[in-house]
ZAMARGU-4260 file (C-alpha; in steps of 0.2 Angstrom, whole numbers, plus 5000, padded with zeros to 4 digits):
<rodrens>
0) 5000/5000/5000 | 5014/5012/5004 | 5022/5008/4988 | 5006/5012/4978 | 5004/5029/4988
5) 5022/5033/4985 | 5020/5029/4966 | 5005/5040/4965 | 5014/5054/4974 | 5029/5053/4963
10) 5018/5053/4947 | 5008/5068/4954 | 5024/5078/4956 | 5030/5073/4939 | 5014/5078/4931
15) 5013/5095/4941 | 5031/5099/4936 | 5027/5095/4917 | 5011/5106/4918 | 5020/5120/4926
20) 5033/5120/4912 | 5019/5120/4899 | 5009/5133/4908 | 5023/5146/4910 | 5029/5143/4892
25) 5011/5145/4886 | 5009/5161/4895 | 5026/5168/4888 | 5022/5162/4870 | 5004/5169/4870
30) 5009/5186/4878 | 5024/5188/4866 | 5012/5185/4851 | 4999/5196/4857 | 5011/5211/4860
35) 5019/5209/4843 | 5002/5208/4834 | 4992/5222/4843 | 4993/5238/4833 | 5002/5252/4842
40) 4991/5265/4834 | 4976/5257/4841 | 4985/5257/4858 | 4989/5275/4857 | 4971/5279/4852
45) 4965/5270/4867 | 4977/5279/4878 | 4972/5296/4872 | 4954/5293/4877 | 4949/5308/4887
50) 4935/5299/4896 | 4942/5289/4910 | 4926/5278/4910 | 4929/5273/4892 | 4948/5270/4894
55) 4952/5251/4897 | 4962/5246/4911 | 4980/5243/4907 | 4980/5254/4892 | 4994/5266/4898
60) 5005/5252/4904 | 5002/5243/4887 | 5007/5259/4878 | 5024/5260/4888 | 5028/5242/4883
65) 5023/5244/4864 | 5034/5260/4863 | 5049/5251/4869 | 5047/5232/4866 | 5065/5226/4868
70) 5066/5224/4887 | 5049/5216/4889 | 5052/5204/4875 | 5069/5200/4882 | 5061/5196/4899
75) 5048/5185/4890 | 5061/5176/4881 | 5072/5173/4896 | 5057/5167/4907 | 5051/5156/4893
80) 5068/5148/4891 | 5070/5146/4910 | 5054/5137/4910 | 5058/5126/4896 | 5076/5121/4900
85) 5075/5121/4919 | 5057/5113/4919 | 5062/5100/4906 | 5078/5096/4916 | 5068/5094/4932
90) 5055/5082/4924 | 5069/5072/4916 | 5078/5070/4932 | 5062/5065/4941 | 5059/5052/4928
95) 5077/5045/4928 | 5076/5043/4947 | 5061/5032/4947 | 5060/5023/4930 | 5077/5022/4923
100) 5085/5028/4907 | 5073/5020/4895 | 5058/5031/4902 | 5069/5046/4902 | 5068/5047/4883
105) 5050/5043/4883 | 5046/5057/4895 | 5058/5070/4887 | 5051/5066/4870 | 5033/5067/4876
110) 5036/5084/4885 | 5044/5091/4870 | 5030/5087/4859 | 5017/5094/4872 | 5027/5110/4873
115) 5027/5112/4855 | 5008/5110/4853 | 5002/5117/4870 | 5015/5130/4874 | 5020/5136/4857
120) 5007/5134/4843 | 4991/5135/4852 | 4995/5150/4864 | 5003/5160/4849 | 4988/5157/4839
125) 4976/5162/4853 | 4988/5177/4857 | 4987/5184/4839 | 4968/5181/4838 | 4964/5190/4855
130) 4979/5201/4855 | 4971/5217/4863 | 4962/5208/4877 | 4978/5197/4881 | 4990/5212/4880
135) 4979/5223/4892 | 4978/5208/4904 | 4996/5204/4904 | 5003/5222/4903 | 5006/5224/4922
140) 5013/5207/4925 | 5025/5210/4910 | 5031/5226/4918 | 5033/5218/4935 | 5043/5203/4929
145) 5053/5215/4918 | 5059/5225/4933 | 5061/5209/4943 | 5073/5202/4930 | 5081/5218/4925
150) 5099/5213/4931 | 5098/5198/4920 | 5091/5208/4906 | 5106/5220/4907 | 5118/5206/4907
155) 5109/5199/4891 | 5110/5217/4883 | 5128/5218/4887 | 5132/5202/4879 | 5122/5204/4864
160) 5126/5223/4860 | 5142/5219/4850 | 5130/5209/4838 | 5114/5219/4839 | 5121/5237/4841
165) 5112/5251/4851 | 5093/5251/4851 | 5086/5262/4837 | 5069/5269/4837 | 5059/5261/4823
170) 5044/5270/4815 | 5028/5262/4820 | 5021/5265/4803 | 5024/5273/4786 | 5015/5279/4771
175) 5015/5262/4762 | 5007/5254/4778 | 4994/5267/4779 | 4989/5265/4761 | 4988/5246/4763
180) 4977/5248/4779 | 4966/5260/4770 | 4965/5248/4755 | 4960/5234/4767 | 4947/5245/4775
185) 4939/5249/4759 | 4938/5230/4754 | 4930/5227/4771 | 4918/5241/4769 | 4925/5252/4783
190) 4931/5265/4772 | 4921/5271/4757 | 4928/5271/4739 | 4928/5290/4738 | 4937/5292/4755
195) 4950/5280/4749 | 4953/5290/4733 | 4955/5306/4744 | 4967/5298/4755 | 4978/5292/4741
200) 4977/5310/4734 | 4983/5317/4751 | 4999/5306/4750 | 5002/5312/4732 | 5002/5330/4736
205) 5020/5329/4742 | 5025/5319/4727 | 5018/5331/4713 | 5026/5348/4709 | 5019/5364/4702
210) 5024/5359/4684 | 5014/5343/4685 | 4998/5352/4691 | 4999/5369/4683 | 4990/5376/4668
215) 5004/5379/4655 | 5008/5396/4648 | 5001/5392/4631 | 4983/5390/4638 | 4984/5406/4649
220) 4973/5421/4645 | 4985/5435/4645 | 4981/5453/4641 | 4992/5469/4641 | 4990/5477/4658
225) 4995/5495/4651 | 4980/5496/4639 | 4962/5502/4643 | 4949/5491/4649 | 4937/5495/4634
230) 4951/5490/4622 | 4951/5472/4628 | 4933/5470/4634 | 4929/5458/4620 | 4943/5447/4624
235) 4939/5448/4643 | 4921/5443/4639 | 4926/5428/4628 | 4938/5420/4640 | 4933/5405/4651
240) 4945/5410/4665 | 4939/5420/4680 | 4957/5426/4683 | 4967/5434/4669 | 4986/5437/4669
245) 4992/5454/4665 | 5008/5456/4656 | 5020/5469/4649 | 5031/5467/4635 | 5031/5448/4635
250) 5022/5434/4644 | 5037/5433/4656 | 5034/5451/4661 | 5020/5448/4673 | 5012/5464/4679
255) 4998/5456/4690 | 4982/5447/4690 | 4965/5453/4688 | 4948/5446/4691 | 4937/5445/4675
260) 4922/5451/4686 | 4932/5466/4691 | 4934/5472/4673 | 4916/5469/4669 | 4911/5479/4684
265) 4922/5493/4680 | 4915/5494/4662 | 4897/5495/4670 | 4903/5509/4681 | 4910/5519/4666
270) 4928/5516/4670 | 4932/5509/4653 | 4946/5521/4651 | 4956/5515/4666 | 4971/5505/4662
275) 4968/5486/4666 | 4982/5485/4678 | 4974/5497/4690 | 4960/5484/4694 | 4973/5470/4697
280) 4983/5464/4711 | 5001/5457/4713 | 5000/5438/4712 | 5011/5426/4722 | 5024/5416/4713
285) 5031/5399/4715 | 5045/5389/4707 | 5040/5375/4696 | 5048/5362/4707 | 5039/5366/4723
290) 5027/5352/4729 | 5009/5354/4730 | 5008/5352/4749 | 5021/5367/4751 | 5010/5378/4739
295) 4994/5375/4748 | 4999/5385/4764 | 5005/5399/4753 | 4987/5400/4746 | 4980/5400/4763
300) 4992/5414/4770 | 4990/5425/4755 | 4971/5422/4753 | 4974/5421/4734 | 4969/5406/4723
305) 4981/5408/4709 | 5000/5408/4708 | 5012/5412/4694 | 5024/5397/4691 | 5042/5402/4687
310) 5055/5390/4679 | 5074/5390/4685 | 5078/5404/4673 | 5064/5416/4679 | 5052/5413/4664
315) 5034/5410/4666 | 5030/5391/4665 | 5011/5393/4668 | 4999/5396/4683 | 4993/5385/4697
320) 4977/5387/4706 | 4970/5381/4722 | 4957/5372/4712 | 4972/5362/4704 | 4977/5356/4721
325) 4960/5352/4727 | 4957/5342/4711 | 4971/5330/4717 | 4960/5326/4732 | 4942/5326/4724
330) 4945/5323/4706 | 4942/5335/4691 | 4931/5350/4696 | 4922/5357/4681 | 4910/5372/4682
335) 4898/5380/4670 | 4911/5391/4661 | 4924/5377/4658 | 4925/5373/4640 | 4939/5360/4643
340) 4939/5348/4658 | 4958/5348/4659 | 4968/5363/4653 | 4984/5353/4653 | 4977/5340/4642
345) 4970/5353/4631 | 4987/5362/4629 | 4996/5346/4625 | 4983/5341/4611
</rodrens>
């Protein structure tokens, strides 16, 4: 009877040791998978929640971990390996003491197989599937054990630094990833097709320069700024442009810009003898290589909707308008007076 009881006690100890190895390893594997797969942008969004009742517990702690993952992940790896190596060794020694060398191989092989299935594959799959919930639940324990094992982590960092170098801050996301996520959102119905198109347009603003967006000089409506309004009124009436470039001796000699409506109003008021340039204003000028996202603030600050585009030699390449930039976000905008939908295409044809 005593031998039976001793055998049961020994088997129980062996089983508990094996289960502890699997449990600790499973927690480490699942937590590691969850932390790596939870999106940092989602964690930041949750951490920035102003209403404390809506902010989930552990969010701030999780954000600390996600913004600097090296030490928490080192802790998890160290703890996981301690559990696997020390635990497997203890179980093997217990088996050897009682059952001999033959059963050592059986127990060791069985434990290894169980660790692979129940402590690696299944926990990591669950960790990725429920990454946010698991990450929030394990955030504080991860911080606690990271501080507890800090001396060991320092030692590991010291030994691995010649191979890994110093920690560098890695970008949490980039333009390509945001585009891809937006594309997935559109496919899943979270983002509308027109919203996706506008988002792509926003990213294109810093890739497209003024020359790519401008109306070329061949398509401009230019009139002599030194002549009277009545002498060019027919040309003003016939133009489809709401803003007219005023020039001097050549198209490169820009005297200003005048609104078509201003000239028509001046004629109605009996000011037809006035020189055209008296009713115009000095336009802003940009270089042809300037990007669209840099030109937009210029329009906002100057409160003008048209800029003269100059080339590297100071000549006039064309004009760019606020509408040209907005069209990169919304698509082509055509009003009742536009005879050509795209002035750049019309100029090239």
